[in-house]
N, C-alpha and C positions, 0 to 999 in steps of 0.2 A: 577403303573406298577410293575415289579418284576419278579416273576416266575409263569408260567402257570401251569395248572393241568397236572402233569406227575407223577414222583415217587421221593420221598425225604425221606432221613433218617436224623433225627435231634436228637442230644444229648444235652440236656439242662444242665446236670451236667458236671463236669470237667472230661475230656477235652471237651469243647463245640465245636461242629462242625455241619456243614450242608453238606450233601452228596447228590448230584443230579445225577440221571441216567435215563435210559429209558429201556423199555422192550426189551429183546433179546440183552442186553448189560451186561451180567453177573449179572442180577438183583437177581436171586435166590441165587447164590453163594456169592455175595458181601453182600446181605441183611442178609443171614443166618450167615455169619461171624460176621457182625456188631452186630446183635441181640445177638449172643452168647457172644460177648465181652463187650457189654454195656447194662446191664439190664434195664436201663431207656430209651433206645432208642425209639423214636417215628417214626412210618412209616406213611407218609401222601401221599394222592393222590390229595390233594387240593392245593390251591394257598398259597405259603409261604408269610407271612406278612412282613412288613417293619422291625419290630423288629428282626425277625429271619434273615433277610438279613444283619443285623449288626454283626452277629456272625463272628469272625475273620477267623476261619478256614473253608473255603468253598472249596469243591471238586466237580469236574464235570467229570464223567466217560463217555467216548465216544467209538465208534467202527466204523470201516470202513463201510460205508453204503452198499457196495457190499456184504461184509461178513454178515452183519446184515440181509439183505434181504434173503440170502440163508438160514441162521439159522431160520428165521421166517417161511419160506416155509417148511422146514423139521420138524419144531416143530408143526406146526398147520395144514399143508395140506398133505404132503406126508406120506402115510402109516398110516393115522390116524385111519382108520377102523380096523386096526390090534391090537389096544390098548385094554386094559381091561377097559371098560367103567364104571365098578363098582367103579373104583378108581377116576373117575372124579366127577364133581358136579352133582350128581344124574344121571349120564350117559348121560347128555345132551351136546349138542354142546355149545361151548363158544361164547360169543358175536362176537369176531373177525371172527370166523368161519362162523357164520350166515351172517355176512356182505359180506364175500367172496362169499358164495353160492348165495346170493341175486344178487350180481353183475353179476354172471354167469347164473342167472335164473335157478338154479338147485334145486332139492329137498333137503330139510333139513335132509339129511342122511349122516352118516359117509362115506359110500362108494362113495358118490358124490364127496367128497373132494379128494379121492385117484385118481380120474380120471383127475384131473387138473394138467397139466404139469407145470414145472417151468417157461417156456416161457409165458404160458397163465397167470400165476399168476402175473408176472412182467407187462404184458401188461394191466392187469386190475387195477394195483395199482394207476394210475392217477385218477381213479374214486372213490377210497376208501381211499386215503391217509389221509384225515382229519377226517375219521369216527371212528378211533380207535387208541389208543396210541401205538399199535404195529407197525403201519405204518407211523406215523407222523415223520417229520424230528427231529433229536435230538436237534437241536438248538432252536426248538419251546418250549423247556422246559423253556426258558427265554423269558418272554414277552418283556422285555427291553434287547435287545441283546448286548447293550453297557456294560452291567454288567458282561459279560463274562470275562473281564480282571481282575475281582476281585476273580476269581476262580482259584484254582490249577487244571490244566487239566491233567487227567489220561487217558491213552489209554489201551483198553482191549488187544491190540496186545503186549503191553509192561507191562502187569499187574504185572508180577513178580518183575520187577525193580521198577515200580511205586508204588506197594504196600509197598515195603520196605521204600520208601520215606514217604508215608502216615503214616506208623507205627512210623517213626522217628519224624515226626511233632507232632503226637498225644502222643508220648512217651508211646506207647502201643504195645506190641508184640502180633501179631495175626497170626494164621495159616489160610491161605485162603482156604475155603471150595470149592469143585467143585460139583455143583449140576445140574442135567438135561441138560447135555451136549449133543447136537444133533450130530448124526453120519453122516458125509458126506465127500466128497472129498474137496480139496481146492476150495474156492469159484470161482476162475477163470475158473474152469472146466465147469461151468454151463452157462456161458454167451456167446452170440454171439454179433456182433456189434450193432444190433438193441436193444437188452435188455440192453447192456452197456449204450447206449445213453439215454434210458428211465430213468434208475437209476441215471445217472449223472445229468440229467435235473431235476428230482424230488427232489434230495437231494443236489442241487448245493451249497446251503449255508453251509451244513455240510462239503462238500468237501473243501470249501474255508476257513471256520472258523477253521476247525480242521486239515487242511493240509493233506488231504487224496487223493490218486490216485488209479487207478485200480491195 
């Protein structure tokens, strides 16, 4: 058991640490900051082995599932056809976008994404939640969920204070970068009772383990 395939940053040189997170949980900002600060940092999308789990300093960054879902929608669905595709991977749709479009049985075109409303996106999530790491519950990063107690839990909502604590533990002063921030209103604006219930049911373990509410 241990950690499943998600996103991990591992520093084998001093200070040794393991940093676990998920996509749309400040991955680009946190990852960019850690890469800049630790030249030997290893980024892995594979399973962390037992030896790596023995690293003393282990951190787990999480985010309110309601906010994460809104961020995912605005990053990968809303207004996607307005972007400059020459800056993406060959101008092609990404895997998670193709999964979304297949679920809606829509043509594999950028403009197809922009026609999907937030409510429609939420209602299709139960069908695609396990098909891509952008949708999976954050707690699924741990194959053995009992190991959560060995991690220092950081919350994106409290990242300024939590980041200071991390810097103190690692004895490293780091200025947190801010990359690819999605622009939208407070996440509460986008939900009705039906979509709230869907997200709460889909990510019930995240809400329970990380003590989140609407």
